[in-house]
C-alpha positions as CSV (number, residue, x, y, z in Angstrom):
1,M,18.6,-27.4,7.5
2,N,20.2,-26.2,4.1
3,A,16.8,-25.5,2.7
4,F,15.8,-23.3,5.8
5,V,19.1,-21.2,5.6
6,S,18.4,-20.7,1.8
7,Y,14.8,-19.5,2.2
8,D,14.4,-15.8,1.3
9,P,11.3,-14.0,2.7
10,P,10.3,-10.6,1.8
11,P,11.4,-7.8,4.3
12,Y,8.1,-5.8,4.0
13,R,4.5,-6.7,3.8
14,P,1.3,-4.9,4.6
15,P,-0.1,-5.0,8.1
16,S,-3.2,-6.8,6.7
17,E,-0.9,-9.6,5.6
18,A,0.7,-10.1,9.3
19,S,-0.5,-13.6,9.4
20,S,0.5,-14.5,6.0
21,L,3.1,-16.8,4.6
22,L,5.7,-14.8,3.0
23,L,7.3,-15.6,-0.5
24,R,9.9,-13.3,-2.4
25,V,9.7,-13.4,-6.3
26,T,11.8,-10.3,-6.7
27,R,14.2,-8.3,-4.4
28,G,14.0,-4.5,-4.2
29,C,12.0,-2.2,-6.4
30,P,11.9,-1.7,-10.3
31,W,11.0,2.0,-9.7
32,N,12.7,3.0,-6.3
33,Q,12.5,6.7,-7.0
34,C,9.6,8.0,-4.7
35,T,11.0,10.7,-2.4
36,F,9.1,9.4,0.7
37,C,10.3,6.0,0.6
38,S,13.5,4.3,2.0
39,M,12.4,0.7,1.9
40,Y,14.6,-0.4,-1.0
41,K,16.9,2.5,-1.5
42,S,20.1,0.6,-0.8
43,L,18.8,-2.9,-2.7
44,R,19.5,-3.4,-6.3
45,F,16.4,-4.6,-8.2
46,E,16.5,-8.2,-9.6
47,K,14.0,-11.1,-10.4
48,R,15.1,-14.2,-8.6
49,P,15.5,-17.2,-10.7
50,V,12.2,-19.2,-10.8
51,E,14.0,-22.3,-9.4
52,E,14.8,-20.7,-6.4
53,V,11.2,-19.5,-5.9
54,L,9.8,-23.0,-6.4
55,Q,12.1,-24.3,-3.9
56,D,11.1,-21.5,-1.4
57,I,7.6,-22.8,-1.8
58,D,8.7,-26.4,-1.0
59,T,10.5,-25.1,2.0
60,L,7.6,-23.0,3.2
61,R,5.7,-26.3,3.2
62,E,8.4,-28.0,5.2
63,F,8.4,-25.5,8.3
64,S,4.9,-24.3,8.2
65,G,3.0,-27.8,7.7
66,A,-0.5,-27.1,6.2
67,G,0.4,-23.4,6.1
68,A,-1.8,-20.4,6.4
69,P,-4.8,-19.6,4.7
70,T,-3.3,-16.6,3.1
71,L,0.0,-16.0,1.5
72,F,1.8,-12.5,0.7
73,I,4.3,-12.3,-2.6
74,G,7.1,-9.6,-2.3
75,D,9.0,-7.5,-3.0
76,S,7.7,-4.3,-4.3
77,N,6.1,-5.1,-7.6
78,S,5.8,-8.9,-8.4
79,L,3.6,-8.2,-11.6
80,V,6.8,-6.9,-13.1
81,L,7.8,-10.6,-14.0
82,D,6.8,-11.8,-17.3
83,T,3.3,-13.6,-17.0
84,K,4.5,-16.9,-17.9
85,T,6.8,-17.1,-14.8
86,L,4.4,-15.6,-12.4
87,V,1.6,-18.1,-13.6
88,E,4.2,-21.0,-13.3
89,I,5.0,-19.8,-9.4
90,L,1.2,-19.4,-8.6
91,K,0.6,-23.0,-10.1
92,H,3.1,-24.7,-8.0
93,L,2.0,-22.5,-5.1
94,Y,-1.4,-24.0,-5.1
95,E,-0.1,-27.5,-5.7
96,V,1.8,-27.4,-2.6
97,F,-0.5,-25.4,-0.6
98,P,-4.3,-26.4,-2.1
99,S,-6.1,-25.1,0.9
100,V,-4.8,-21.4,0.5
101,Q,-7.4,-18.9,0.2
102,R,-6.0,-15.7,-0.5
103,V,-2.6,-14.7,-2.3
104,T,-1.8,-11.1,-2.5
105,S,1.1,-8.8,-3.8
106,Y,2.1,-5.1,-4.3
107,A,1.9,-3.9,-7.6
108,R,2.4,-0.6,-9.5
109,A,-0.4,1.0,-11.4
110,R,2.0,1.8,-14.4
111,T,2.9,-2.0,-14.4
112,L,-1.0,-2.9,-14.3
113,S,-1.6,-0.4,-17.3
114,K,1.0,-2.1,-19.5
115,K,0.0,-5.7,-19.1
116,S,-2.7,-7.0,-21.5
117,M,-6.2,-7.8,-20.0
118,E,-5.5,-11.5,-21.5
119,E,-2.3,-11.4,-19.2
120,L,-3.9,-10.1,-16.1
121,K,-6.7,-12.4,-16.3
122,A,-4.2,-15.3,-16.8
123,I,-2.5,-14.2,-13.4
124,R,-5.9,-13.9,-11.7
125,Q,-6.9,-17.4,-12.9
126,A,-3.8,-18.8,-11.9
127,G,-4.7,-17.7,-8.2
128,L,-3.5,-14.2,-7.3
129,T,-6.4,-12.6,-5.5
130,R,-5.6,-9.2,-4.3
131,L,-3.2,-6.4,-5.4
132,H,-1.9,-3.6,-2.9
133,I,-1.3,-0.6,-4.8
134,G,0.4,2.7,-3.6
135,L,-1.8,5.5,-4.8
136,E,-0.4,8.1,-2.0
137,T,-2.0,11.0,-3.9
138,G,-4.3,11.8,-6.5
139,D,-3.2,15.2,-6.8
140,P,-1.1,15.6,-10.3
141,E,1.4,18.3,-8.9
142,L,2.1,16.2,-5.5
143,L,2.2,13.0,-7.7
144,E,5.2,14.7,-9.7
145,A,6.8,16.3,-6.4
146,I,7.1,12.9,-4.8
147,K,8.3,11.1,-8.0
148,K,5.6,8.4,-7.9
149,G,6.2,8.0,-11.7
150,A,2.4,7.9,-12.7
151,T,0.0,10.5,-13.4
152,P,-3.7,10.4,-12.0
153,E,-4.9,9.1,-15.5
154,Q,-2.1,6.4,-15.1
155,M,-3.1,5.4,-11.6
156,V,-6.9,5.1,-12.7
157,E,-6.2,3.1,-15.8
158,G,-4.0,0.6,-13.9
159,A,-6.3,0.1,-11.0
160,L,-9.4,-0.3,-13.3
161,Q,-7.5,-2.8,-15.5
162,A,-6.8,-4.8,-12.4
163,K,-10.5,-4.5,-11.2
164,A,-11.9,-5.5,-14.6
165,A,-9.3,-8.6,-14.4
166,G,-11.1,-9.8,-11.4
167,F,-8.6,-8.7,-8.7
168,E,-9.4,-7.3,-5.4
169,V,-7.8,-3.7,-5.2
170,S,-6.6,-2.3,-2.1
171,L,-5.2,1.4,-2.7
172,Y,-2.9,3.3,-0.3
173,V,-3.4,7.0,0.6
174,L,-0.5,8.8,2.4
175,A,-1.9,11.3,4.7
176,G,0.2,14.4,5.0
177,I,2.2,13.9,2.1
178,G,0.9,17.6,0.8
179,G,2.6,18.9,4.1
180,E,1.1,21.8,6.1
181,K,0.2,23.8,3.0
182,K,-1.2,21.4,0.4
183,W,-3.4,19.4,2.4
184,K,-6.7,20.5,0.6
185,Q,-5.3,19.7,-3.0
186,H,-4.1,16.4,-1.6
187,A,-7.5,15.4,-0.3
188,E,-9.5,16.8,-3.1
189,G,-7.2,15.3,-5.7
190,T,-7.1,11.9,-4.2
191,A,-10.8,11.8,-3.8
192,K,-11.4,12.6,-7.4
193,V,-9.0,9.6,-8.4
194,L,-10.6,7.2,-5.9
195,N,-14.2,8.1,-7.0
196,Q,-13.0,6.9,-10.6
197,I,-11.7,3.6,-9.4
198,D,-13.9,2.7,-6.4
199,P,-11.5,0.2,-5.3
200,H,-12.4,-2.7,-2.7
201,F,-10.2,-1.2,0.0
202,I,-9.0,2.4,0.9
203,R,-5.9,2.1,3.3
204,I,-4.6,5.1,5.1
205,R,-1.0,5.7,6.3
206,T,0.4,8.9,7.8
207,Y,3.6,10.1,6.3
208,V,6.4,9.5,8.7
209,P,10.1,10.8,7.5
210,T,12.5,8.0,7.2
211,P,16.1,8.5,6.9
212,F,17.8,7.8,3.6
213,S,15.0,9.1,1.8
214,P,14.9,12.4,-0.2
215,L,11.9,13.8,1.5
216,W,13.6,12.9,4.9
217,D,16.5,15.3,3.8
218,K,13.8,18.2,2.9
219,V,12.2,17.8,6.3
220,Q,15.7,18.2,8.0
221,E,16.5,21.5,6.1
222,G,13.1,22.8,6.4
223,S,12.1,22.9,2.8
224,F,9.1,20.4,3.6
225,E,6.8,21.5,6.6
226,L,5.3,18.5,8.1
227,A,1.5,18.6,8.4
228,S,0.3,18.9,12.0
229,A,-2.0,16.3,13.5
230,E,-4.8,18.9,13.1
231,T,-4.1,19.4,9.7
232,I,-3.9,15.6,8.9
233,L,-7.3,15.3,10.6
234,K,-8.7,18.0,8.5
235,E,-7.1,16.6,5.4
236,Q,-8.9,13.0,6.2
237,R,-12.1,14.8,7.0
238,R,-12.2,16.5,3.7
239,L,-11.2,13.2,1.7
240,I,-14.0,11.2,3.3
241,E,-16.4,14.0,2.5
242,H,-15.6,13.9,-1.0
243,L,-15.7,10.4,-1.6
244,D,-18.3,8.7,-3.5
245,V,-17.2,5.1,-3.4
246,R,-18.4,1.7,-2.2
247,S,-15.1,1.0,-0.5
248,E,-14.1,-0.4,2.8
249,Y,-12.1,2.3,4.4
250,L,-9.4,1.3,6.8
251,S,-6.9,3.2,9.2
252,D,-5.0,0.0,9.9
253,H,-1.5,1.4,10.6
254,V,0.4,2.8,13.8
255,S,1.2,6.0,12.1
256,N,-2.7,7.2,12.0
257,Y,-3.6,9.6,14.7
258,V,-7.1,8.5,14.9
259,P,-8.7,5.1,14.0
260,V,-11.2,5.9,11.4
261,Y,-13.1,2.6,10.1
262,G,-16.0,2.2,7.8
263,Q,-17.9,0.8,4.9
264,L,-18.8,3.8,2.3
265,P,-21.1,5.1,1.8
266,R,-22.9,3.5,4.7
267,D,-20.7,4.7,7.3
268,Q,-19.7,8.1,6.1
269,A,-21.6,10.2,8.7
270,S,-20.2,8.2,11.7
271,M,-16.7,8.5,10.3
272,L,-16.8,12.3,9.8
273,Q,-18.3,12.4,13.6
274,T,-15.0,10.3,14.8
275,I,-12.8,13.0,13.4
276,D,-14.9,16.0,14.4
277,R,-14.7,14.9,18.1
278,A,-11.0,14.5,17.7
279,L,-10.5,17.8,16.1
280,A,-12.7,19.3,19.1
281,M,-10.4,17.6,21.6
282,L,-7.3,18.8,20.0
283,S,-8.8,22.4,20.3
284,K,-9.3,22.4,24.2
285,D,-7.0,19.5,25.7
286,R,-3.4,20.3,25.3
287,G,-2.7,16.8,26.5
288,Y,-4.6,15.0,23.9
289,R,-2.6,17.2,21.4
290,R,0.5,16.1,22.9
291,S,-0.4,12.4,22.7
292,L,-1.4,12.5,19.1
293,E,1.9,14.6,18.1
294,Q,4.2,12.0,19.9
295,K,2.8,9.4,17.7
296,R,4.7,10.7,15.0
297,H,8.0,9.6,16.9
298,L,6.7,6.3,18.2
299,T,6.5,5.0,14.8
300,T,10.2,5.4,14.2
301,L,11.0,3.1,17.3
């Protein structure tokens, strides 16, 4: 029973990891300055002792039996661990769960760019297969405004390093982070960065203000104007129009107004048609407009 009490799962994981086992190797976020994010603001960053992590792997086996085919490692940036430690954890993980098929983690592009190719390949060979990276936007002005801590060039460098090392790369784009006024530069700057990276996955999230984040305060005082549903759809359309990638495009989150999915470039035309239909309905159907605007509030429940 004591093992179950001491097990320390990460509090957050991507929706695509909903069925995954969860393993926490760090607590909090080593950067923790992004203005839109409140996930780790009250949590001091720390690297968990490797002995605790190895014990959690054993505990996971106790209550999951054969386990799940996938496992997610948290918290926000597991690759901040030194390479030797992360490889040790991964090796023990596969010893305990030899049938696991996919092991994923959040990662910062800046962290990836600081790792040597030798280190990244060692981590990949040890069994970490997919990295979830928050791009949010590719526009340099907006990256600075939201205090992402990376330039477009650094985003490209880190993601390309990960691809070259053999990782699957999943990049997150935050729709609406340019507000009502800067949606065009957000879309075009983001497309420019994505085209240079050509990630395996592009995942869309719509910005929803959350308390205890600096951008929430700006929304409340009126200095940041939230993008309307129509603006966000126009922004997403412009982004897709400008993409020249071979990525899978996913709107796999409750925050998104319209589900737009596809394999690029094959499904680009049909994806644009989906958005065009939604924009046409917005212009003539007030009930549809209200239903989309209400989604912004539903995501905070």
